[in-house]
N, CA, C and O atoms as CSV, one atom per row, in Angstrom:
chain,resi,resn,atom,element,x,y,z
A,1,MET,N,N,0.822,-1.188,0.000
A,1,MET,CA,C,0.000,0.000,0.000
A,1,MET,C,C,0.866,1.252,0.000
A,1,MET,O,O,0.572,2.203,-0.724
A,2,ALA,N,N,1.908,1.266,0.784
A,2,ALA,CA,C,2.797,2.417,0.860
A,2,ALA,C,C,3.526,2.613,-0.463
A,2,ALA,O,O,3.790,3.742,-0.878
A,3,GLN,N,N,3.847,1.498,-1.123
A,3,GLN,CA,C,4.524,1.570,-2.426
A,3,GLN,C,C,3.606,2.210,-3.467
A,3,GLN,O,O,4.063,3.010,-4.283
A,4,GLU,N,N,2.317,1.864,-3.446
A,4,GLU,CA,C,1.356,2.444,-4.384
A,4,GLU,C,C,1.234,3.948,-4.162
A,4,GLU,O,O,1.212,4.709,-5.129
A,5,ASN,N,N,1.155,4.384,-2.929
A,5,ASN,CA,C,1.059,5.808,-2.616
A,5,ASN,C,C,2.314,6.552,-3.079
A,5,ASN,O,O,2.238,7.673,-3.581
A,6,LYS,N,N,3.471,5.905,-2.899
A,6,LYS,CA,C,4.730,6.521,-3.322
A,6,LYS,C,C,4.768,6.669,-4.846
A,6,LYS,O,O,5.198,7.703,-5.358
A,7,ASN,N,N,4.316,5.634,-5.575
A,7,ASN,CA,C,4.271,5.698,-7.032
A,7,ASN,C,C,3.259,6.736,-7.516
A,7,ASN,O,O,3.512,7.443,-8.492
A,8,THR,N,N,2.134,6.828,-6.848
A,8,THR,CA,C,1.107,7.800,-7.224
A,8,THR,C,C,1.628,9.222,-7.040
A,8,THR,O,O,1.415,10.075,-7.901
A,9,VAL,N,N,2.300,9.479,-5.937
A,9,VAL,CA,C,2.864,10.808,-5.675
A,9,VAL,C,C,3.942,11.123,-6.712
A,9,VAL,O,O,4.028,12.249,-7.204
A,10,GLN,N,N,4.760,10.129,-7.040
A,10,GLN,CA,C,5.821,10.340,-8.027
A,10,GLN,C,C,5.214,10.641,-9.407
A,10,GLN,O,O,5.695,11.533,-10.105
A,11,ASN,N,N,4.169,9.910,-9.805
A,11,ASN,CA,C,3.510,10.161,-11.089
A,11,ASN,C,C,2.868,11.546,-11.130
A,11,ASN,O,O,2.918,12.224,-12.157
A,12,GLU,N,N,2.275,11.960,-10.033
A,12,GLU,CA,C,1.670,13.292,-9.984
A,12,GLU,C,C,2.732,14.382,-10.106
A,12,GLU,O,O,2.506,15.398,-10.765
A,13,ASN,N,N,3.884,14.176,-9.477
A,13,ASN,CA,C,4.967,15.156,-9.567
A,13,ASN,C,C,5.510,15.235,-10.992
A,13,ASN,O,O,5.829,16.323,-11.472
A,14,GLU,N,N,5.618,14.091,-11.672
A,14,GLU,CA,C,6.093,14.098,-13.063
A,14,GLU,C,C,5.090,14.808,-13.969
A,14,GLU,O,O,5.486,15.548,-14.869
A,15,GLN,N,N,3.809,14.591,-13.740
A,15,GLN,CA,C,2.792,15.242,-14.560
A,15,GLN,C,C,2.773,16.747,-14.316
A,15,GLN,O,O,2.515,17.517,-15.241
A,16,GLU,N,N,3.037,17.170,-13.103
A,16,GLU,CA,C,3.079,18.597,-12.808
A,16,GLU,C,C,4.305,19.255,-13.430
A,16,GLU,O,O,4.263,20.435,-13.780
A,17,ALA,N,N,5.394,18.506,-13.570
A,17,ALA,CA,C,6.610,19.057,-14.157
A,17,ALA,C,C,6.419,19.344,-15.641
A,17,ALA,O,O,6.968,20.318,-16.156
A,18,ILE,N,N,5.653,18.514,-16.332
A,18,ILE,CA,C,5.372,18.720,-17.755
A,18,ILE,C,C,4.045,19.481,-17.844
A,18,ILE,O,O,2.966,18.896,-17.752
A,19,LEU,N,N,4.156,20.787,-18.025
A,19,LEU,CA,C,2.945,21.602,-18.081
A,19,LEU,C,C,2.255,21.493,-19.434
A,19,LEU,O,O,1.028,21.440,-19.516
A,20,TRP,N,N,3.068,21.461,-20.503
A,20,TRP,CA,C,2.483,21.439,-21.837
A,20,TRP,C,C,3.458,20.765,-22.779
A,20,TRP,O,O,4.655,21.047,-22.755
A,21,LYS,N,N,2.944,19.874,-23.607
A,21,LYS,CA,C,3.792,19.180,-24.573
A,21,LYS,C,C,3.149,19.366,-25.949
A,21,LYS,O,O,1.989,19.001,-26.143
A,22,PRO,N,N,3.902,19.935,-26.916
A,22,PRO,CA,C,3.305,20.181,-28.230
A,22,PRO,C,C,3.018,18.876,-28.969
A,22,PRO,O,O,3.754,17.897,-28.850
A,23,THR,N,N,1.929,18.891,-29.732
A,23,THR,CA,C,1.574,17.739,-30.553
A,23,THR,C,C,2.094,17.963,-31.965
A,23,THR,O,O,2.509,19.066,-32.320
A,24,TYR,N,N,2.067,16.897,-32.767
A,24,TYR,CA,C,2.512,17.032,-34.155
A,24,TYR,C,C,1.598,17.971,-34.946
A,24,TYR,O,O,2.056,18.666,-35.854
A,25,LYS,N,N,0.328,17.992,-34.609
A,25,LYS,CA,C,-0.601,18.905,-35.280
A,25,LYS,C,C,-0.218,20.360,-34.995
A,25,LYS,O,O,-0.244,21.196,-35.899
A,26,TRP,N,N,0.136,20.663,-33.754
A,26,TRP,CA,C,0.542,22.014,-33.389
A,26,TRP,C,C,1.843,22.384,-34.092
A,26,TRP,O,O,1.978,23.492,-34.610
A,27,LEU,N,N,2.804,21.453,-34.113
A,27,LEU,CA,C,4.086,21.730,-34.767
A,27,LEU,C,C,3.891,21.986,-36.265
A,27,LEU,O,O,4.521,22.885,-36.822
A,28,ALA,N,N,3.030,21.210,-36.918
A,28,ALA,CA,C,2.762,21.414,-38.342
A,28,ALA,C,C,2.101,22.768,-38.577
A,28,ALA,O,O,2.423,23.464,-39.540
A,29,LYS,N,N,1.190,23.133,-37.709
A,29,LYS,CA,C,0.500,24.420,-37.836
A,29,LYS,C,C,1.485,25.586,-37.700
A,29,LYS,O,O,1.448,26.526,-38.494
A,30,VAL,N,N,2.352,25.526,-36.710
A,30,VAL,CA,C,3.331,26.592,-36.492
A,30,VAL,C,C,4.326,26.657,-37.643
A,30,VAL,O,O,4.677,27.745,-38.099
A,31,ALA,N,N,4.786,25.492,-38.120
A,31,ALA,CA,C,5.716,25.468,-39.255
A,31,ALA,C,C,5.048,26.060,-40.494
A,31,ALA,O,O,5.688,26.800,-41.241
A,32,GLY,N,N,3.784,25.749,-40.721
A,32,GLY,CA,C,3.050,26.315,-41.854
A,32,GLY,C,C,2.921,27.821,-41.756
A,32,GLY,O,O,3.082,28.530,-42.749
A,33,ILE,N,N,2.631,28.308,-40.568
A,33,ILE,CA,C,2.507,29.752,-40.370
A,33,ILE,C,C,3.845,30.438,-40.638
A,33,ILE,O,O,3.884,31.499,-41.261
A,34,ILE,N,N,4.937,29.841,-40.173
A,34,ILE,CA,C,6.262,30.426,-40.399
A,34,ILE,C,C,6.594,30.458,-41.885
A,34,ILE,O,O,7.105,31.464,-42.379
A,35,VAL,N,N,6.314,29.376,-42.602
A,35,VAL,CA,C,6.602,29.322,-44.037
A,35,VAL,C,C,5.771,30.366,-44.786
A,35,VAL,O,O,6.295,31.058,-45.659
A,36,VAL,N,N,4.499,30.485,-44.462
A,36,VAL,CA,C,3.645,31.475,-45.120
A,36,VAL,C,C,4.144,32.891,-44.832
A,36,VAL,O,O,4.151,33.735,-45.728
A,37,CYS,N,N,4.555,33.156,-43.611
A,37,CYS,CA,C,5.086,34.489,-43.272
A,37,CYS,C,C,6.358,34.798,-44.054
A,37,CYS,O,O,6.543,35.925,-44.513
A,38,ILE,N,N,7.226,33.819,-44.209
A,38,ILE,CA,C,8.462,34.031,-44.971
A,38,ILE,C,C,8.143,34.310,-46.437
A,38,ILE,O,O,8.765,35.182,-47.044
A,39,ILE,N,N,7.182,33.583,-47.017
A,39,ILE,CA,C,6.811,33.801,-48.416
A,39,ILE,C,C,6.205,35.188,-48.598
A,39,ILE,O,O,6.552,35.897,-49.543
A,40,VAL,N,N,5.311,35.577,-47.710
A,40,VAL,CA,C,4.691,36.909,-47.798
A,40,VAL,C,C,5.752,37.997,-47.637
A,40,VAL,O,O,5.728,38.994,-48.358
A,41,LEU,N,N,6.678,37.815,-46.703
A,41,LEU,CA,C,7.753,38.787,-46.503
A,41,LEU,C,C,8.624,38.901,-47.751
A,41,LEU,O,O,9.018,40.004,-48.131
A,42,PHE,N,N,8.930,37.769,-48.394
A,42,PHE,CA,C,9.742,37.789,-49.604
A,42,PHE,C,C,9.080,38.616,-50.706
A,42,PHE,O,O,9.721,39.479,-51.305
A,43,PHE,N,N,7.802,38.354,-50.975
A,43,PHE,CA,C,7.131,39.080,-52.043
A,43,PHE,C,C,6.899,40.547,-51.681
A,43,PHE,O,O,6.950,41.414,-52.554
A,44,ALA,N,N,6.648,40.830,-50.416
A,44,ALA,CA,C,6.475,42.231,-50.004
A,44,ALA,C,C,7.775,43.003,-50.189
A,44,ALA,O,O,7.764,44.121,-50.702
A,45,LEU,N,N,8.897,42.413,-49.774
A,45,LEU,CA,C,10.180,43.081,-49.965
A,45,LEU,C,C,10.533,43.197,-51.443
A,45,LEU,O,O,11.158,44.175,-51.855
A,46,ASN,N,N,10.143,42.215,-52.241
A,46,ASN,CA,C,10.396,42.272,-53.676
A,46,ASN,C,C,9.666,43.467,-54.299
A,46,ASN,O,O,10.226,44.157,-55.152
A,47,VAL,N,N,8.443,43.711,-53.884
A,47,VAL,CA,C,7.674,44.844,-54.414
A,47,VAL,C,C,8.222,46.163,-53.870
A,47,VAL,O,O,8.366,47.129,-54.618
A,48,ILE,N,N,8.521,46.208,-52.594
A,48,ILE,CA,C,8.991,47.450,-51.973
A,48,ILE,C,C,10.367,47.858,-52.500
A,48,ILE,O,O,10.614,49.041,-52.736
A,49,LEU,N,N,11.260,46.887,-52.686
A,49,LEU,CA,C,12.630,47.203,-53.078
A,49,LEU,C,C,12.868,47.158,-54.586
A,49,LEU,O,O,14.011,47.277,-55.026
A,50,ARG,N,N,11.828,46.992,-55.376
A,50,ARG,CA,C,11.984,46.924,-56.827
A,50,ARG,C,C,12.704,48.138,-57.414
A,50,ARG,O,O,13.530,47.947,-58.307
A,51,PRO,N,N,12.450,49.372,-56.975
A,51,PRO,CA,C,13.172,50.517,-57.551
A,51,PRO,C,C,14.673,50.485,-57.269
A,51,PRO,O,O,15.447,51.124,-57.982
A,52,TYR,N,N,15.086,49.763,-56.258
A,52,TYR,CA,C,16.488,49.735,-55.895
A,52,TYR,C,C,17.252,48.549,-56.492
A,52,TYR,O,O,18.459,48.424,-56.284
A,53,MET,N,N,16.557,47.682,-57.229
A,53,MET,CA,C,17.227,46.542,-57.855
A,53,MET,C,C,17.979,47.007,-59.082
A,53,MET,O,O,17.491,47.848,-59.837
A,54,ARG,N,N,19.161,46.463,-59.281
A,54,ARG,CA,C,19.957,46.892,-60.429
A,54,ARG,C,C,19.473,46.199,-61.698
A,54,ARG,O,O,18.952,45.084,-61.655
A,55,LYS,N,N,19.651,46.864,-62.804
A,55,LYS,CA,C,19.272,46.327,-64.105
A,55,LYS,C,C,20.424,45.480,-64.641
A,55,LYS,O,O,21.556,45.955,-64.740
A,56,ILE,N,N,20.136,44.240,-64.981
A,56,ILE,CA,C,21.156,43.335,-65.494
A,56,ILE,C,C,21.121,43.395,-67.019
A,56,ILE,O,O,20.063,43.196,-67.616
A,57,PRO,N,N,22.259,43.664,-67.659
A,57,PRO,CA,C,22.276,43.749,-69.123
A,57,PRO,C,C,21.949,42.406,-69.778
A,57,PRO,O,O,22.281,41.345,-69.249
A,58,ILE,N,N,21.293,42.473,-70.936
A,58,ILE,CA,C,20.900,41.272,-71.679
A,58,ILE,C,C,22.129,40.483,-72.120
A,58,ILE,O,O,22.062,39.259,-72.232
A,59,GLU,N,N,23.241,41.154,-72.370
A,59,GLU,CA,C,24.441,40.459,-72.826
A,59,GLU,C,C,24.952,39.484,-71.765
A,59,GLU,O,O,25.528,38.445,-72.089
A,60,ILE,N,N,24.739,39.823,-70.524
A,60,ILE,CA,C,25.190,38.956,-69.440
A,60,ILE,C,C,24.227,37.788,-69.244
A,60,ILE,O,O,24.650,36.675,-68.931
A,61,THR,N,N,22.959,38.039,-69.426
A,61,THR,CA,C,21.942,37.005,-69.220
A,61,THR,C,C,21.117,36.826,-70.493
A,61,THR,O,O,20.012,37.361,-70.579
A,62,PRO,N,N,21.622,36.089,-71.482
A,62,PRO,CA,C,20.879,35.948,-72.732
A,62,PRO,C,C,19.564,35.185,-72.574
A,62,PRO,O,O,18.669,35.336,-73.406
A,63,TRP,N,N,19.426,34.379,-71.537
A,63,TRP,CA,C,18.177,33.659,-71.343
A,63,TRP,C,C,17.039,34.582,-70.933
A,63,TRP,O,O,15.876,34.180,-70.976
A,64,LEU,N,N,17.355,35.828,-70.532
A,64,LEU,CA,C,16.313,36.795,-70.211
A,64,LEU,C,C,15.854,37.574,-71.434
A,64,LEU,O,O,14.873,38.314,-71.360
A,65,ASN,N,N,16.549,37.419,-72.558
A,65,ASN,CA,C,16.191,38.120,-73.788
A,65,ASN,C,C,14.979,37.414,-74.402
A,65,ASN,O,O,15.086,36.287,-74.884
A,66,HIS,N,N,13.849,38.078,-74.379
A,66,HIS,CA,C,12.610,37.507,-74.902
A,66,HIS,C,C,12.296,38.047,-76.296
A,66,HIS,O,O,11.133,38.087,-76.697
A,67,GLY,N,N,13.304,38.453,-77.022
A,67,GLY,CA,C,13.094,38.973,-78.365
A,67,GLY,C,C,12.743,40.440,-78.374
A,67,GLY,O,O,12.269,40.941,-79.393
A,68,ASN,N,N,12.949,41.136,-77.305
A,68,ASN,CA,C,12.625,42.557,-77.229
A,68,ASN,C,C,13.654,43.424,-77.920
A,68,ASN,O,O,13.351,44.554,-78.306
A,69,THR,N,N,14.876,42.916,-78.086
A,69,THR,CA,C,15.917,43.697,-78.740
A,69,THR,C,C,16.276,43.054,-80.052
A,69,THR,O,O,15.918,41.904,-80.307
A,70,SER,N,N,16.991,43.799,-80.899
A,70,SER,CA,C,17.334,43.276,-82.218
A,70,SER,C,C,18.478,42.286,-82.164
A,70,SER,O,O,18.647,41.500,-83.096
A,71,SER,N,N,19.277,42.298,-81.092
A,71,SER,CA,C,20.377,41.340,-81.015
A,71,SER,C,C,19.853,39.977,-80.585
A,71,SER,O,O,19.083,39.865,-79.631
A,72,SER,N,N,20.269,38.975,-81.280
A,72,SER,CA,C,19.829,37.618,-80.946
A,72,SER,C,C,21.051,36.808,-80.511
A,72,SER,O,O,22.187,37.137,-80.853
A,73,VAL,N,N,20.802,35.789,-79.783
A,73,VAL,CA,C,21.861,34.951,-79.252
A,73,VAL,C,C,22.317,34.005,-80.363
A,73,VAL,O,O,21.500,33.311,-80.969
A,74,GLN,N,N,23.623,33.981,-80.626
A,74,GLN,CA,C,24.159,33.102,-81.636
A,74,GLN,C,C,24.502,31.767,-81.028
A,74,GLN,O,O,25.048,31.689,-79.927
A,75,GLN,N,N,24.173,30.705,-81.764
A,75,GLN,CA,C,24.440,29.367,-81.248
A,75,GLN,C,C,25.560,28.703,-81.997
A,75,GLN,O,O,25.918,27.566,-81.692
């Protein structure tokens, strides 16, 4: 009987020590929120900082040439 009471008290103390334990559903929800915030931040900064982005010449990046200029890429 004394052993049972000792085990019960020990189990209650362990349960009190762990106040909250996250579940996989909570972790997935938080990870999703973080990913969405990062994506929104990326596009917001892309729009806000667009005037400060440097212009890359077509000669350096021929794959960006969509036929807008008369020079064509020679193969």
